[in-house]
LOVEXMAR-446539 format. One record per residue (C-alpha): x negated, z, y negated; residue in one letter. Coordinates in pm, whole numbers. Example, Ala and Ser with C-alpha at 12.3 -4.5 7.8 and 13.67 -1.06 7.14 Angstrom:
BEGIN
xx,zz,yy,r
-1230,780,450,A
-1367,714,106,S
# end
This chain:
BEGIN
xx,zz,yy,r
-2381,1799,2985,M
-2459,1663,2638,S
-2698,1846,2405,Y
-2559,1954,2070,Q
-2791,1981,1772,Q
-2732,2254,1520,T
-2721,2114,1168,A
-2538,2199,846,P
-2199,2045,782,F
-2233,1720,588,G
-2574,1637,731,S
-2463,1510,1072,W
-2572,1164,1175,K
-2271,953,1268,S
-2201,652,1486,L
-1928,555,1239,I
-2148,362,1000,T
-2058,149,702,T
-2177,-154,900,E
-1923,-65,1169,L
-1653,-24,905,M
-1716,-361,741,T
-1836,-590,1021,T
-1572,-502,1277,T
-1275,-416,1058,S
-1013,-641,900,I
-692,-583,706,N
-377,-702,880,L
-120,-850,643,G
217,-1023,644,Q
375,-1105,983,L
606,-1401,1044,E
772,-1569,1346,I
852,-1939,1381,D
1024,-2007,1714,D
775,-1855,1962,H
472,-1884,1734,D
356,-1569,1559,I
166,-1577,1229,Y
-19,-1314,1033,W
-280,-1265,761,L
-627,-1121,814,E
-820,-980,518,G
-1184,-1032,615,R
-1453,-835,426,P
-1728,-1055,575,L
-1566,-1363,419,E
-1560,-1222,68,G
-1232,-1043,133,G
-1032,-1365,173,R
-700,-1359,358,Y
-700,-1604,648,A
-375,-1731,798,L
-371,-1693,1178,V
-134,-1839,1438,R
-81,-1712,1792,C
110,-1951,2021,S
227,-1860,2373,P
-53,-1911,2621,G
-317,-1961,2351,H
-567,-1742,2171,D
-510,-1675,1801,P
-649,-1947,1574,E
-699,-1998,1201,D
-450,-2237,1045,C
-645,-2318,727,L
-1006,-2403,638,P
-1233,-2129,506,A
-1187,-2245,146,G
-827,-2120,138,F
-733,-1760,60,N
-363,-1690,122,V
-276,-1439,-148,R
-35,-1441,-441,T
-83,-1256,-768,R
286,-1211,-856,V
310,-848,-975,H
-72,-855,-920,E
-22,-676,-586,Y
129,-985,-424,G
278,-993,-74,G
493,-1256,101,A
237,-1526,20,A
337,-1765,299,F
630,-1880,510,A
668,-2103,816,V
969,-2317,905,F
978,-2559,1201,D
600,-2558,1221,G
555,-2639,850,I
346,-2382,663,I
404,-2308,294,F
144,-2084,131,F
-2,-1968,-200,V
-376,-2015,-251,N
-537,-1730,-443,F
-782,-1932,-653,K
-527,-2149,-835,D
-198,-1976,-737,Q
-43,-2312,-649,H
205,-2343,-364,L
84,-2568,-80,Y
237,-2729,230,R
75,-2798,567,L
268,-3009,816,R
181,-2994,1189,P
-124,-3215,1241,G
-115,-3320,877,G
-315,-3260,564,F
-275,-2987,303,I
-73,-3098,-1,E
6,-2927,-332,V
377,-2872,-403,L
347,-2713,-747,T
118,-2913,-979,P
102,-2704,-1299,S
-131,-2415,-1375,D
6,-2087,-1510,G
274,-2025,-1246,Y
261,-1782,-954,R
491,-1786,-649,Y
603,-1538,-382,A
879,-1454,-131,D
957,-1804,-3,I
1276,-1901,186,V
1396,-2242,303,L
1729,-2383,181,D
1795,-2643,451,R
2125,-2764,302,L
1962,-2864,-26,H
1619,-2952,117,K
1431,-2711,-107,R
1241,-2386,-117,L
1378,-2085,-301,I
1128,-1824,-420,C
1022,-1588,-697,V
817,-1740,-977,R
611,-1560,-1239,E
538,-1767,-1551,D
209,-1695,-1729,H
194,-2017,-1933,I
279,-1872,-2273,N
126,-1572,-2445,K
302,-1241,-2413,G
475,-1088,-2116,E
511,-1305,-1806,A
860,-1434,-1720,I
998,-1372,-1372,N
1277,-1584,-1224,T
1420,-1710,-896,I
1361,-2083,-866,I
1416,-2379,-634,A
1147,-2637,-550,I
1262,-2971,-400,P
1077,-3043,-76,L
1051,-3417,-130,N
904,-3437,-479,E
776,-3079,-528,G
730,-2967,-889,G
716,-2640,-1076,D
1071,-2546,-983,G
1421,-2530,-1127,V
1544,-2187,-1240,V
1840,-2053,-1040,L
1852,-1698,-1173,E
1697,-1542,-1483,E
1746,-1268,-1739,G
1607,-962,-1562,Y
1246,-850,-1597,N
1184,-867,-1221,F
1320,-1037,-908,Y
1249,-1007,-539,S
1396,-1067,-193,N
1589,-1392,-236,P
1771,-1422,98,R
2000,-1699,222,L
2298,-1634,449,S
2274,-1802,792,P
2504,-2090,689,D
2319,-2138,361,G
2628,-2080,148,S
2527,-1749,-15,L
2215,-1616,-181,L
2135,-1245,-219,A
1852,-1098,-426,W
1718,-783,-591,L
1645,-745,-962,C
1557,-471,-1208,W
1451,-413,-1567,N
1191,-211,-1753,H
1118,76,-1743,P
1231,105,-1381,N
1017,36,-1082,M
1215,-90,-779,P
1203,253,-615,W
1354,412,-928,D
1653,183,-942,G
1736,-183,-888,C
2040,-402,-823,E
2152,-609,-526,L
2343,-925,-621,W
2490,-1212,-425,S
2633,-1548,-527,A
2778,-1859,-371,E
2556,-2167,-377,I
2754,-2455,-522,L
2736,-2812,-383,P
2506,-2910,-672,N
2264,-2632,-572,G
2337,-2403,-866,K
2465,-2049,-825,L
2835,-1978,-864,G
2999,-1653,-964,E
2772,-1354,-906,K
2873,-1022,-750,E
2695,-689,-792,L
2692,-547,-440,V
2505,-219,-489,A
2238,-46,-690,G
2184,52,-1048,G
1952,241,-1277,K
1938,544,-1045,D
1984,382,-705,E
1702,205,-522,S
1787,-83,-288,I
1539,-201,-26,F
1528,-514,195,Q
1862,-695,181,P
1918,-903,495,E
2202,-1115,635,W
2316,-1047,990,S
2343,-1345,1231,P
2714,-1374,1138,K
2657,-1346,763,G
2719,-978,684,V
2494,-845,410,L
2293,-536,509,Y
2053,-333,295,F
1886,6,258,V
1992,236,-29,S
1890,585,-140,D
2228,668,-299,R
2258,965,-58,S
1913,1094,-154,G
1756,918,144,W
1687,548,208,W
1962,484,467,N
2132,174,613,F
2437,21,445,Y
2633,-301,476,R
2879,-481,256,K
3237,-413,363,A
3502,-596,160,G
3464,-488,-202,K
3267,-179,-105,G
2975,-73,113,V
2950,127,434,E
2684,379,538,N
2583,294,895,L
2390,605,993,Y
2354,902,753,P
2022,1073,821,L
1773,1281,622,N
1508,1018,686,A
1371,711,512,E
1445,360,644,F
1279,214,334,G
955,244,140,E
829,176,-212,P
829,-196,-283,Q
475,-230,-414,W
442,-573,-257,I
682,-850,-164,F
807,-900,189,G
816,-541,314,L
1040,-505,617,R
1143,-199,814,T
1416,-365,1021,Y
1543,-691,1170,D
1837,-812,1380,F
1814,-851,1756,I
2181,-954,1756,S
2490,-911,1541,E
2543,-558,1669,R
2187,-438,1717,E
1905,-374,1473,I
1548,-286,1557,I
1408,-55,1290,C
1139,187,1180,T
1193,503,980,Y
1000,807,866,T
1118,1163,919,E
914,1456,787,N
632,1217,712,G
609,1067,1064,A
719,710,1140,W
935,626,1443,K
1071,313,1611,L
1437,282,1714,A
1738,62,1787,R
2052,95,1575,L
2385,-3,1729,D
2579,-130,1426,T
2913,-123,1609,E
2903,233,1743,H
2663,355,1473,K
2419,503,1720,K
2044,535,1671,L
1829,531,1986,T
1456,607,1957,P
1207,379,2132,I
927,589,2277,K
581,463,2186,Q
235,614,2153,S
215,521,1784,F
291,732,1477,S
277,466,1201,D
499,157,1195,Y
576,-126,957,G
629,-497,888,D
883,-554,1164,L
1002,-903,1270,R
1244,-1000,1549,A
1205,-1316,1757,G
1383,-1471,2055,N
1366,-1198,2318,G
1089,-1004,2148,F
989,-837,1826,F
658,-775,1653,I
540,-499,1423,Y
231,-324,1294,K
158,19,1438,A
-118,274,1474,G
-185,638,1558,S
-445,907,1511,A
-659,754,1786,T
-542,392,1764,Q
-618,156,1475,P
-342,-40,1304,T
-252,-329,1534,S
-4,-613,1560,I
216,-531,1858,C
467,-740,2052,K
747,-574,2249,L
933,-776,2512,D
1303,-684,2496,L
1369,-763,2862,K
1080,-577,3023,S
1025,-320,2751,G
650,-380,2772,K
432,-369,2462,T
121,-580,2413,G
-133,-585,2131,I
-196,-923,1969,L
-460,-812,1719,K
-614,-484,1602,S
-766,-414,1265,S
-1074,-319,1464,F
-1166,-258,1826,E
-1289,100,1869,P
-1631,92,2033,T
-1684,464,1996,I
-1567,733,2234,D
-1254,916,2117,R
-1446,1243,2120,S
-1595,1132,1785,Y
-1252,1101,1622,F
-1096,1384,1427,S
-732,1422,1532,V
-523,1502,1224,P
-278,1784,1177,Q
30,1744,955,V
43,2049,729,I
277,2203,473,E
146,2430,203,F
290,2625,-91,P
256,2479,-436,T
384,2549,-788,E
736,2677,-863,K
783,2806,-508,G
791,2452,-368,L
628,2300,-62,T
393,2003,-51,A
254,1806,242,Y
-75,1672,367,G
-271,1554,668,I
-571,1767,759,F
-872,1634,950,Y
-1127,1892,1072,P
-1491,1782,1107,P
-1572,1645,1453,V
-1891,1512,1606,N
-1971,1598,1972,P
-2345,1562,1901,D
-2352,1844,1647,Y
-2250,2198,1582,T
-2280,2385,1254,A
-2478,2706,1202,P
-2283,3020,1282,A
-2062,3137,999,G
-2075,2813,798,E
-1754,2645,688,T
-1741,2273,606,P
-1719,2101,269,P
-1380,1944,203,L
-1293,1600,71,V
-941,1588,-72,V
-791,1239,-89,I
-536,1157,-356,S
-357,838,-256,H
-280,555,-498,G
51,449,-634,G
121,723,-722,P
458,642,-562,T
319,580,-217,S
217,786,86,S
-58,826,338,T
-23,775,713,G
-217,878,1022,I
-338,555,1180,S
-699,569,1293,L
-903,504,981,N
-1280,467,987,Y
-1278,538,614,G
-1167,896,693,I
-1363,931,1016,Q
-1674,835,816,F
-1648,1177,651,W
-1530,1392,941,T
-1800,1262,1175,S
-2065,1368,919,R
-1933,1722,900,G
-1675,1707,622,F
-1318,1824,651,A
-1063,1591,492,V
-722,1662,341,L
-511,1353,272,D
-238,1478,38,V
120,1355,15,N
173,1526,-318,Y
508,1556,-496,G
606,1202,-593,G
505,1058,-255,S
752,859,-50,S
876,952,295,G
1043,1282,204,Y
1357,1166,24,G
1441,1066,-333,R
1428,1421,-472,K
1068,1467,-355,Y
979,1117,-479,R
1120,1197,-824,M
917,1520,-856,R
649,1324,-1037,L
880,1180,-1304,N
766,1323,-1635,G
497,1518,-1449,N
221,1271,-1355,W
-107,1450,-1403,G
62,1784,-1337,V
247,1791,-1003,V
-2,1564,-822,D
-298,1761,-956,V
-140,2096,-868,D
-62,1981,-514,D
-415,1850,-451,C
-564,2173,-585,C
-320,2398,-397,N
-378,2211,-71,G
-753,2260,-101,A
-720,2628,-193,L
-475,2692,90,W
-724,2552,343,L
-997,2769,191,A
-778,3078,224,R
-724,2994,592,Q
-1102,2995,635,G
-1104,2627,733,L
-1321,2496,446,V
-1589,2616,206,D
-1432,2719,-126,R
-1756,2644,-309,S
-1782,2286,-178,R
-1453,2113,-253,L
-1454,1746,-357,A
-1167,1520,-461,V
-1157,1142,-439,R
-900,871,-504,G
-844,514,-615,G
-628,370,-892,S
-354,628,-956,A
-540,850,-711,G
-844,802,-932,G
-646,934,-1226,Y
-537,1239,-1027,T
-902,1289,-931,T
-1022,1276,-1292,L
-737,1497,-1414,A
-808,1755,-1144,A
-1176,1766,-1243,L
-1105,1795,-1615,V
-800,2023,-1623,F
-870,2251,-1324,K
-1164,2454,-1196,K
-1108,2400,-824,V
-1341,2116,-725,F
-1720,2095,-741,S
-1747,1716,-728,A
-1529,1406,-749,G
-1524,1032,-688,A
-1299,800,-887,S
-1239,446,-766,Y
-1103,227,-1049,Y
-925,535,-1180,G
-730,581,-1503,V
-906,797,-1762,S
-692,704,-2066,D
-315,696,-2014,L
-258,548,-2357,E
-498,266,-2274,G
-313,202,-1947,L
22,195,-2127,A
-104,-68,-2373,T
-333,-273,-2149,D
-208,-344,-1798,T
-5,-607,-1614,H
369,-659,-1648,K
481,-496,-1322,F
343,-155,-1424,E
353,-194,-1800,S
645,50,-1834,R
580,254,-1519,Y
452,542,-1728,L
781,567,-1921,D
919,754,-1621,N
597,917,-1498,L
487,1050,-1837,V
734,953,-2111,G
829,655,-2330,P
538,517,-2530,Y
467,548,-2823,P
733,817,-2871,A
550,1041,-2623,S
201,956,-2748,K
106,1324,-2780,D
182,1373,-2411,L
-31,1070,-2318,Y
-323,1213,-2512,L
-271,1561,-2366,A
-289,1433,-2009,R
-573,1181,-2050,S
-900,1313,-1904,P
-1106,1108,-2153,I
-976,1320,-2444,H
-1054,1658,-2288,H
-1410,1633,-2170,L
-1491,1956,-2349,Q
-1331,2121,-2046,D
-1529,1920,-1789,L
-1817,2081,-1601,T
-1792,1892,-1270,T
-2014,1603,-1153,P
-1840,1266,-1105,I
-1921,932,-947,I
-1722,627,-1065,L
-1663,289,-898,F
-1512,-19,-1066,Q
-1453,-392,-1011,G
-1513,-617,-1312,D
-1206,-838,-1250,E
-954,-554,-1224,D
-636,-644,-1416,K
-444,-333,-1311,V
-689,-71,-1435,V
-932,-256,-1665,P
-1307,-178,-1638,P
-1304,-18,-1983,A
-1130,285,-1830,Q
-1429,368,-1607,S
-1687,260,-1862,E
-1551,497,-2127,M
-1548,783,-1880,M
-1904,719,-1768,F
-2041,702,-2122,A
-1861,1018,-2230,A
-1963,1225,-1927,V
-2321,1102,-1956,K
-2334,1204,-2323,D
-2201,1547,-2230,K
-2497,1606,-1997,G
-2299,1637,-1674,I
-2430,1465,-1359,P
-2255,1128,-1335,V
-2306,794,-1161,A
-2136,460,-1217,Y
-2132,158,-983,L
-1992,-169,-1115,H
-1910,-449,-868,F
-1893,-811,-983,A
-1611,-1027,-849,G
-1393,-736,-733,E
-1034,-681,-842,Q
-811,-378,-790,H
-945,-253,-458,G
-1272,-362,-300,F
-1256,-643,-46,R
-1617,-756,0,K
-1812,-601,286,A
-2126,-532,86,E
-1931,-349,-185,N
-1728,-139,57,I
-2053,-42,230,K
-2231,41,-93,R
-1946,249,-234,S
-1911,475,74,Y
-2284,526,108,E
-2323,598,-263,S
-2045,853,-260,E
-2204,1025,42,Y
-2545,1025,-130,Y
-2384,1173,-443,F
-2225,1461,-248,Y
-2555,1534,-75,S
-2721,1588,-411,K
-2437,1793,-560,I
-2374,2007,-248,F
-2748,2021,-169,K
-2766,1914,195,F
-3001,1667,363,D
-2864,1328,464,L
-2847,1251,832,G
-2946,890,769,E
-3137,674,522,E
-2927,554,229,I
-3034,360,-78,D
-3049,606,-367,P
-2798,605,-648,V
-2900,665,-1006,K
-2735,990,-1110,I
-2758,1062,-1479,E
-2831,1419,-1593,N
-2921,1545,-1245,L
# end
């Protein structure tokens, strides 16, 4: 029988350390299949956050394909995705440092295909008939807004590419039909993001390689299309939210056909290139993932009889699905299982794990098992979240004490949070904090109407939902009303700052590269999001008054809550000036505030030492604000005005 120490919530010593988080954990990226070889990316904090390309061949252990000097990551749209492709053993990839496109032949040397600086590439497909690659290119050579196009790069001579399709602000998902005669793609214009509305086009490829007459298949300003794919026999499939939910459709003559109407989402926000929620096992059968009421599931879809059959698994999060010859691979995780690359054999039905983001070395009794909750919010509506109670089998709290709460506001803001085992959350729960991960109005996974709740209301709906979720838990007696904290990164950082400035619910907050000045974000950010706020807030500068009204930096007279801020100095999405202005203003106001600035980091921290320092600093900050003793030694943080 184990002995439990009695200690206040927040002060528990945990086995889930920042060293464990950073030395054993990796990020699993893009999955691809080439014959029977499986490829994926590994984001490695111990290697400066670089993305290594890994190959797993039958009968062999996984191995790195490229030397340590290469970092497979594209900066198209800044968020990247689809940074490599493999055809017949030949690897094509984008190197982060110079953004050039490279080729590696089996047993050969690495060669540059695109010689000029100023271009970025993503979403690569092979056009065998014309011996070329087709991909998305983003042109940063000239001053002003970057130019996005679909281009072709000859395999023999390489080069910067020949433009096949241009005129829209953005392009993605160039996809060739199986016989190489047709090309499909997605495109959209400002101010839309792809989840607001985009268009699916197709065109014949002429003998000279140019595109013939184009056909608009589906989509528009108010219809979002996700992941167009050709079936083995050349039928064009895609996911559309025209019904209010991202459902399956296929092209049928001059129209389209809904394959399986369901109040569930077979798509997700296209923040990065190459997202896939389905693939073809055969002409009549699709393997797919979908989310229903916030929980992801795996299934087979019979395209002939229009029947969906669930595949029972122990996971609750799925994504990045690829089908091979007799098998398929996907990423999956659950509340007690970390995100892993899984392989399911279609004949035997057996599932194996190829790689996990980390190997749990801690007994499951230390993991907080989440509960999906619904809670009332403004205007009689319902919002959603995932609640994690504090858990540590070595400790119990004094009688009558309730735990402090950390509310997490996810980024995006058009995104969502899942329930795969996450040491970043268990870090808090194992130290005696409760955690609420909020899927506020505007999050994906609950249909288009819920996703559109945030339009015109960023800084209102998200803030209300985070506050109402925290207060609802306090009313249930599950958390301490006097010790509520809110944290978030990027857009979640903005929600954090807005909640602290405009509401009196939280007693502390942590902003990671968060937005403090909406006007500054509207006038100084990258192309992909440069008009995002037109829908979330209002057109700029026509709605300038609204931007000022919702910017935390302009309303610090209302702020009384301590804040800690974290920022990378190479962030092009939310420039460092946003955090620096906030720090200076809060410091001048006399409120406790801390600011940590990390050199060499972009939008999101990737280096082990910085991830470690940020978590420990945030924990130290809460200990001083909530006045509890730390359960471990942590390097102090300079807190102004404390």
